[in-house]
N, C-alpha and C positions, 0 to 999 in steps of 0.2 A: 578345216573342211577337207574331206577326201576328194581326190580328183574324180569327177563324174563323167568324163568325156574321153574319147579315144582319138578323134580326128579334129584337126584345126584347119580352117580354110578362110579364104577371103572372097567376097563376091561383090561385083559392082551393083549398086542400087541407084535409083533416081536420087541425085543430089549427093552421092558420095559412095563410100565403100563400107561394107559390113564385115564383121568378124564372125565366122561360123564355128560353132562347137557341135560336132556330129551333125552338121547340116542346119543347125538352128542358130539364128542370129543372136548375138549377145545383146543384152539390154543394160542400161545404166541402173544404179541403185534406185532411182526414181521410176524405173520401168520404161524409160524412153529408149528408142532404138539407138544403139551405139553406132551412129553413122559418122564416119570419119572423112574429112575433105580430100585426102590424098591417098593414093595407093601405097606410097612409102610409109605413111603413118599406120595404115591398116595392117600392112605386113609386119611392121615392128611390134604392134600390139599383139598380133597373132603369134609372133615369135615368143612373146612373154608367156602366153597361154601354153604354147608348145613346150617351153622349157620347164614347166612345173613338174614336180615329181608326183609321188602318190598322194602327198598332202599339198594343197594349194597354199602358197605363201603370198598374201597380198603385198607384202613389202618387196617382193621380188618382181612386182609389176608396176613400176613407177609411171610408165607412159599410160597404162590403163587408168591409173588413179587420176592423172592430169586430164585425160580425155573425159572421164566420167564427170569430173568437177566442171570442166569447160562446158559440157552439155547441160548438166543438171542445174548449175548454180550461176554461171557467168551472165546469162541473159538477164536475170533479175538483179544481179549484184554488180553489174558493170560500172554503174555510176559510183557506187560505194568503193569499188576497187580503185577507180580513178582518184577519188578524194583521198584514199589512204596513200596512194603513191605521191600525190601532191604534198602530203605532210612531210615528205623527205626534202622538199625544196630548201627549207631552212636548217635541216639537220643532217644533210648528206655527209657521210663519213669523210669523203675526200676533200671537203671544204674546211676541215678542222685539222690543221697541222699541229704537231707537237711543238712546244717551245723549247724542250730539251728532252733527251740529250741530242747533241749535234748529229751523231751517226743515225739515229732514228729519223730525225728531220730530213737528212739527206736521202734516206731510203724512201720516205714518203714523197718527197719532191720528184724523185726519179720515177716512181710508179704512178703518181697521181697527176702531176702537172701536164703530161701529154693528154690525159683524158679530159682535164679541164680545158685545155686548148682546143681539143676536138669539139667539145660541147659548145664552146663559145663560137666556133666557126659554124658548126652544124645548125645551131638555133639562133644565130646572130644575137648573142647575148654577152653580157660581161659579168660573169660569176664573181661574187665576193668570196674571199677566204679569210680565215683568222687563225690564230695560234691559241692553244689551250682549249678550255671548255666554255669560254664565255659565249652566250647565245649569239647567233648570227642571224641577221635579217637580210635576205637577198633583195635586190632591187625588184620593184613590181614587174618590170619587163621580163625578168627571169621566170617568175611564176606564170605570167601570161603566156610566154612562149612554150613552156613545158606543158601547160594546160591545153594549148592548141594541139600539141603533138599527141597527147594522151587521148584527146577527143576522137581521134581517128582509130584508136585501138578498141577491140572488142573480142569476145569469145576466147578461144584458146590462146591466141597471141597475147592478149591482155593478161590472161592467167599466168602464162610463162614469164612475162615481164614482172608481174607482181611477186611471183615466187622468187625470181632471181634477185629482185630488189630487197626483199626481206632477208634473204640469206646473206647477201653481200653487205647489207646496211647502207646501200648506196643506189639511188635511182640512176645517177650518172654512169656508174660502172655497168649497171644492168642495161641501160640504153645502148651504151657503146658495144657491149657484148651481143645484145640482140640484133643490132644493126651491122654486125660484122666488123666494127672498128677495132675490136679486141677479140682474141681467142678466149674460149672459156677458161683455159689454164692461166692466161695472163690476167684476165679479169679477177679470177679467184686469188691469184698471187697479190694483186693490188689490194684486194679487200682484206687480206690477212697479213699485211706488212707488220702491224703492231704485234700480233700474236707470234709471228715467227721471230721477231726481234726479242720479245720477252723470253721465248723458249731458248734462244741462243744465249741470252744473257744469264738467265736464272735456272736453266734446265727445263726439259720437257715434262709437263704434267700428263701422264698417260690418259687420264680421263678426258682432259681437254683436247688432247690430240685425237682421241677417238671421236669426240663430238665434231671436231673440225673436219675429219675425214667424211663423216656422215653428211655434214652440210655441203661439203664440196661435191659429193656424189649427187645430192639433190639439186645443187646449182647446175651441174652438168646435164642432169636429166631435163631441167627446164629449158636449157638452151638446145638440147637435142630435139625436144618437141618442136621448137621453131624451125629447125632445119628440116624435119620431116614434114611439117606443114607446107613448106615451100616445094615439096615433092622431090 
């Protein structure tokens, strides 16, 4: 699509902030007003519109995509999203340590154990861990505590958490990053311990490396949305 506007602005509205293109408010794909809860987020989305060239590149507007999804879909899909996140309780990446080699196990412990310890303290739980790929069943108290935590999440914050969880393969890493217990960079490094070890051991696969960089960018975008939602 060719660029159809010259000026980009932000205006305060009842209940939030609108992004304006040539004075007209932007709407979501479903036709709803793109009303954003903080000025910081509205200015960041406006910046994405401003940075477009003669041809609009939707992939160059990750915050707009997340905001549109948060407005158009999350109200009706919030409970489905919570259930999808709870599916990670028994499959969370950082609860499955390698049984070998020893160097990989040591790296996993260094990256994951602090997050497990944080989660145990934060939610007053006792997470179970295992080695290898044998299925793990967490104690019922773990699922109940995380379910209570997720019940308070909705809208764009829930969307950001879901995006971060899927990209990292870990609800625990996403929660730690979303709550500021881990930086985005440290959370991503923990999520990709195995991939980086394999690349060091066997050599880097360019296609896989490119996919990982794309995922890392999307992970950082999800966490940036949360920061902007805080204003």
